[in-house]
N, C-alpha and C positions, 0 to 999 in steps of 0.2 A: 504494500500500500504506500503511495506517495501523496504528498499534498504540497500545494504551492502557497507561499506566503505573499502578502501584499508588498508593493514596492516601498523602499526606503529612499528618502530624498537625498540625503548627503551624510557621509561619514568621513571624518578626517583623522582617523587614528593611525599613526605611523610610529608605534612604539619600537625603540631600538632593541634588537634581539640580544639575549644573554649569550647565546651560542648559535652558530650557523650550521645547520645540518648539511651534510654532503648530499649532492644531488646528481642526477643524470638527466641529460636532455636528449631529445630526438636526434639532433644533428651533431652531438659531441660523442665521439666514439672512444673516449677514455673513461672506463667505468670508475665510479666512486661509490663509497659505501657509507652507511650510517648505522650505528648500533641499533638492533631491534629493541623495542620496548620490552620491559620485563614480561608482560603478558603474552608476547609473541616469540620470545626467545625459545630456541629449541630445548626441549626437556632432555636432560641426560638420561640415557637408557643403559642398563647393564645386561650384557649377555650372560646366560646361565653359566656358572662356573664349570670349567672343564680343563683338561690337561693342555699344556703348551709344550709342543714336542719339536725337537731339533731334527731336521731331515738328515743331516750328516750322521748324527749319533744313531738314528734309527737304521740307516743304510749300513752302518758299521756293526750293528748288533750290540751297541752299547746302551747304557741307561740314557734315555733321551728326553725325560720330562724335566722341565724347569721346576725347581722345588725350593721351599724354605725349610727352616729348622726351628726347633722349640726355643733355643736359648740365645739366639743372636739374629742379626739382620742379614746374614749371608744368604745369597742365592747361588745355586749350582744346578747342573744337570745330574739326574740320578735315576734310579729305577722308578718306573711308574707304579709298581705295586709296593705298598708300604711294608717295611720290616716290622717285626714285633715291637710294639710300643710306639709306633709312628701312626700318623693320620693320613688318610687319602687326601684330605683337604690341603695338606702341605704341597700337593702337586696340582691343585686346582686354582684357576685364575678367572677373574671376571674382567671383561673389556667394557669399561664404562664410557659411553659416548659423550663427548663434551660439546657436540654440536658445531664444531669448527674444523672437522676433518681429523681430529686427534682423539685419543682415548686415554683414560687412566687404566693401568693394568694392575688389578688389585687381587692379592692373594686371599683365598677363602679362609685358610687356617688362621692367618693373622687377623682377618676381619672378625672371625668368630671369637678369637681370644682378646679382642679389643686392643690389639697391638698395631703399631705402624705397619701399613699393609701395601703401600703403593711402590711399584717398581720405579727406581729412580737412578739418575746419574749425578755426577759431581763435576765441579769446574776444573779441578786440577789434575785429574787422572781418568783412566778408562774404567774405573770401578762401577759396578752395578750392584745395588743392594735393594732391600725393601726399607722404606722410611715413611714418614708422615706424608699424607696426601696434600696437606696444606703447608706451603713453604714457610720456613722460619725467616727471621730478619736477615736480609742480605742474600737470600736464595731466590730462585726463580720457579714459578709454576711450571715453566717449560721443561724443567729437569724431570718432571713426572709425566710429561705428555709424549705419546708415541703415535706414529702414523703407520698403519699397516698398509704397505704398498703391494698390491696384488701382482703376483708374477704369472698369473694365468695358468698355473699347473697345480693348483691346490695348496700352494705355499705363498707366504708373504715375506718381504723384508720388513723388519720392525725398526723404524728409524726414530731416534729421539729428537724432539723439537729443539731443546736447548743446544744440543751438539750441532744440529743442522744450522741453526741461527748463528752459531759461533764459528761455522765453517770448519768443524772438527769431525773426525771419524765418528759416525753416528749410528751404525747398524749393530743391533744385538747379535752376538756371535758366540760360537763354541770353538773348541780346539781339539786336536787329535790325541794329545797325550795326557789330558787331565780333564777334570769335571768343571773347570773354570768357565764362567760366563762374564763377558765384558762387552763394551762397545768398541767397534773397530771399523776399518774401511769396508764399505759395501762391496767393493770390487776385490776379488781375491788376489793375493800376491802369488808369485811363482811357488808352486808346490802346494798351494792351498786349494780348497774346494769352495765353489759357490754355495754348496749345501750347508756349509758351516754357518751361513747367514740366513738360512731358510727355516721358517716355522710354519706349523700347520695353520692354514687359513681359517678353518672352521672355528678356531678360538676367537676370531674377530668378526664373526658374522653378525654384527649389530644392526644390519640393514643399511640401505643406502641413505646418504644424508637427505634430510627432509625438513621443511618448514611448513607444516600443514596449515591451510586456511580453508576452512569448511563451514558449512551451516549457513545461516542467514546473517548477512552483514548489511549495515545501514550506512549510506553515504549522504552527506549534506552537499548538494550541488548549488553553486552560487554563480549567477549570471551578473557580472559586475562591469562597470565602466568608469572612465575618468570624467572629470568635470567637462572636458572639451570634446567628449565623444558621445555620439548618439547611442543610447542603450541598445544592446543586441536583442534581436528577436529570440526570446527564451525557448520557443517551441523546439527548434532543431537541436539545441543544447540538451534539453530534457530528453528528447528522443534518443540522442546519441549515447546518453548515459543510462538513464533509468527506464527507457522505453520498453514496453512489452512486445513491440513489433521489431522486425529486423530492418536494418542493422542497428544494434545497440550494444553497449558494453554488457548490460544485464543479460540479454539473450545469448551473447557470445559466451559469457562465463557459464551460463546454464548448459550450453552445448558442450563446451570444451571440458567441463568438470563432470559431465555425465549426471548433472543434477546435484552434485555434492556442494556447490556454492551458489547461493542466490543473493543477488545484490538488490536491495530495495533502498528507500530513503525519501528525502524531501528536497524541495527546491526553493531557493530565494531568488527573486527576479528584480531587475532594475536597481541593483545596489550601486550607489555612487561612492567610489573610494576616494574622492577628492581630487586634488590637483595631480596631473600626470607627473610622475617623478622624473628627474633627469637621468637616473640610472635604473638598474633592474635588480634590486635586492629581493630575493625570494622571501627571506624572513620578514621583511617589512610588508610585502604584499600579503603574506599569510596573516600577519598580525592585524593589518587593517581589515582583512576579510573576517577574521574572528570577532573583532570589535563590532563590525557592522552586523554580524549575526546576533550578537548579544544585545545590540541596541534594538533588535526586532523581538527580543525575548526568546531567542533560540540559542541554546548552548551547543556550540560546535563540538565540544569535547565529549558530548553524549553520543556521538556518532563514531562508527569505526573508521570512516574515511571522510576527508574534506576535499572536494573538487571545486576549483575556482577558475572560471573563465574570465580573463581580463580583456579590455579593449586592446586591439593590436598595438604593440609598442615596439618601435624600432630599436630601443635600447636593450631589448631582450633578445639575445642571439639564439633563441630556441623556439621551436613550435610548442613543445610541451616539456614539463620538468617534473621530476618526482624523486623522493628519497628512495634508497635501495638498501635493504627493504624499508618500507615506511607506510605512512597512512595519509599522505596528501599528494595531490596532483595539481599542477598549474597548467593552464592552457593559454597560449598567447594569441587569443582571438580566433582559435580554430576549434572551439568546443563543439561545433556541428559535425566534426569529422570523427567517426567512430574509430578509425584506425589509430588515431592519436591516443585515444583512451585505452585501447587494447595494448598498445605499446607501453605507455606510461604506467598502466596498472601492472604490467609485467614487471617493471622495475620495483613496484611496491611489493610484489610477491617474491622478489629476490633474483630476478632474471637479468643478467648482464646483456649488453649488446653482443650480438653474435657476429662472427666473421667467417671467412672461407679459406680453405686450403686449396690452392690452385696450382696449375702448371706442374702437376706431379708427372713423373716419367711414365710413358706408355710404351709397351712392347706387345704388338698384336692385340689380343683381347685382355691384356693384364695392365692394370694401373697400379703403380707402386707408391705408397706413402713413405717418404723418407726425407732426408735433409735437403733434397733438391726442390721440394715443393715451396711455394711462396704463399704468403698470407695477405688477404685483402679484406676490407670491411664493407658491410652494408649490402651484400648481394646474395643473401639466402632467400630465394623466392617462396620458401615454405615457412618462414619464421618471421613473425611480426616484430621481433626484436632486432632484425637485421635486414630490413628491406622487403619483408613479405606481406606488407599491407595488412588486411584483416584476416589473413589465413590463420587457421587454428594453431594454438600452441603445440609444439612438438611433445612427444611422449615423455621425455625426461623432465620437462617443466611440469607436466601433469603429476608425475610421480613425486617430484620435489614439493609440490603444493598439497600433496596428500589425496589426490583424486584417483590415482592408480596404485594398487597395492604392489609391494615388492615382488609378490609371487607372479605377477604378470610381466616383470622385467628381469628375467633370470640372467645370471652370469653363466657364460659358456666357458667350460674348463676342459673340454675334450673334443676331439675331432668327431664329425658325424653329420647326419642329415638333420635339419631343423626346419620346423614349420612356423613361419612368422605370420601372426594374424593381422587383420586390418585395424589400423588405428581407430579407436573409439568404439570398436565392436568387441566380441568375446574372444577369448584365447590370448596367446602371448602377444603383448603389445610392443615388446622391444627385446632384442638380445643385446647383451653387453659383454664385451671382451676386455679383460683387464690389460692395462699397459704399465710398464715398470715405473713411469713417472707419476702414477696415481690417477691418471685420467682413464677413461674407458672409451672403446670404440663402440658406438651405438648404431644399431640397425633398426630402421623403422619403415613401415609400408603403409601408405595411405591411399584411399580411393576418394572420388569426388563425393562430397557431402555438402551440397548447397544449403544456405546461401554463402557460407564463409569459405569453405574449400570448394570453390565453384570451377573446378577444372573440367576441361573437355575429356571425353573418354580416351582420346588419342594423345593426351598430354604426357610427355615423358616423366613428369613429376608424379604421376599415378601409374606408371608402367615399369617401375624399377624400385629398388630398395634405397632409401635415403640413408646415407652414411654420415655420421658426425663423430667428432672427438669431443667428449663431454668432460668437463671438470666441475666438481661440486664440492662444497663445504658449507660455509655460511650463506653463500650465493651459488648460482649455477651459471656456467658459460658454455655455449655451443660453438663449435667450429665445423661448419659444413665441409665435407670432403667432395670436391668436384671430381666425380668418378669418370667423367667424360671430358677430360681437360683439353682435348684437341680442338674443341669449338670455342668461340669467343664469349659464350654465354653460360650462365649457371642454370638456365631454364631446363637444361637436360642433365643436371648434376647427378641424379640417382644412378646407382649401379644397375645397368640394364641386363635383361635376360641373356645368358650366354657369356657374360663378362665376369672377370675375377678382379678383386681388389686385394692386394697384398699390403699389409701393414708391417713394415720392418721393425717398428718400435715395439709392437705387441708380439712380434714373431707369430703372426696369425694371418689367415687369408679367408676370403668369402667368395663363393661363386653363387650367382643367382641362376637356378635351373628353370624356374617358371614363375609367373605371377598370374593371379586371377581374382575373382570376386571373393574368394575365401581367404586369400593371403598369398604368401610367397614361399616357394620351396627352395631351401638354401643348402649348400654344403659348406661346412666351416672346418678349417684346420686351426689347431691351437698347438703351439710348440713346433711349428713348421709352416711352410708357405705353399704347400700343395694340398688343396682340399680334395676330399673324395670325389670321384667322378659322379656326374648327374645320372 
């Protein structure tokens, strides 16, 4: 339900801000971030306690479980089965997601005994012990933060944030001749094994990063103008945001979320913000808008979002502006354009501007992703965050926003045949292949779903598999892979039937065998670059 309030004649509130939020504009392709408010900050989640096993030790038939002891803070690798008088929980660990791409690694025995329980590093040496999860004076939280970097083979590198930030050897590792565990170089030296740095991935399956935004949310939409400008017709602004017909941000979100998110709200019209400013300070505009709403007896802070359309102002070098993630959007006189709202609301949800990997090497029917590719911005025709107009958000955005469960975006860890479903329908929505840098190779297949994904049946965008490199933590960023780099356009970017894409970073490859109304038939190689035959 939405309602419209009577016009206000003049408001001249330009309070100076105490702090300026970081913002992202439509035409500025340098992402910026603002801390989410407490009520939207990702909740830390703990994986069920289980063993943390060294691949090298297991391969060598040695005790391979990371373990603690009863009397001190030492950690070593040892037998996974407890000896007499010991506890299984000494070998069990919980990965506690911190919502920023890192986890605390917490020992169950120590937790149960109310002892310092977090795996930690130190500043002056390579020692690893268990210690307090909260840093003491002069210490860093990052000494307790670890990133599980998927190697695509069931194992991860476990990298310490403090050591990474300090450009020190940062991988948790074992040795051949003793039970010691330390941090060391992630790349093995001569005579060493990569497996000395590999740990079972299942211990870190806390789920993909996410910042869920679901249920019914309310927005206050304000059609404003300066003293020297004619008030905008509020009808098109209202339709573009809260309208129940298409196109509108509300119907777009209903479609792309599968009904998981419904945006309703109210509208203020004819709001005079006073004299046109010489500059374009977003905090001042927002302050004036909030003051104007309160002068009408409307409390803007009672809404989940504040959308403000201002008179076109040449001092503002953007079409739209939003915090990322955040709860407000500014429109520079283009509030009638639904695509602007879908783009800027994407920033509010935590979506960065997307870019494209182009000019990758091609040999016959094989495109190879490697260091020879180049990066450009604003040319992903399927992503509203990077030049895709009002086209529906890709699947990784939907998962990040809590609209698609992790079960529908599985990780591929073995070679074989895979059936990829249609975006927005039943079945697998995306396959993800881990890359050593922490990103994933994302595979998505979509069909025409008007009015937003209004593709023709012959369009290459719905006749191949869309490939992206996705990086996610507190926000998410897409990089489209142009799998048809010989042409000058990205309108044919998907991996077409009969073609193969090799990702040298992931040490993986994908062949599209066929596509149809039910999905795409794929062959995927992991730990190699030759997929099974179609």
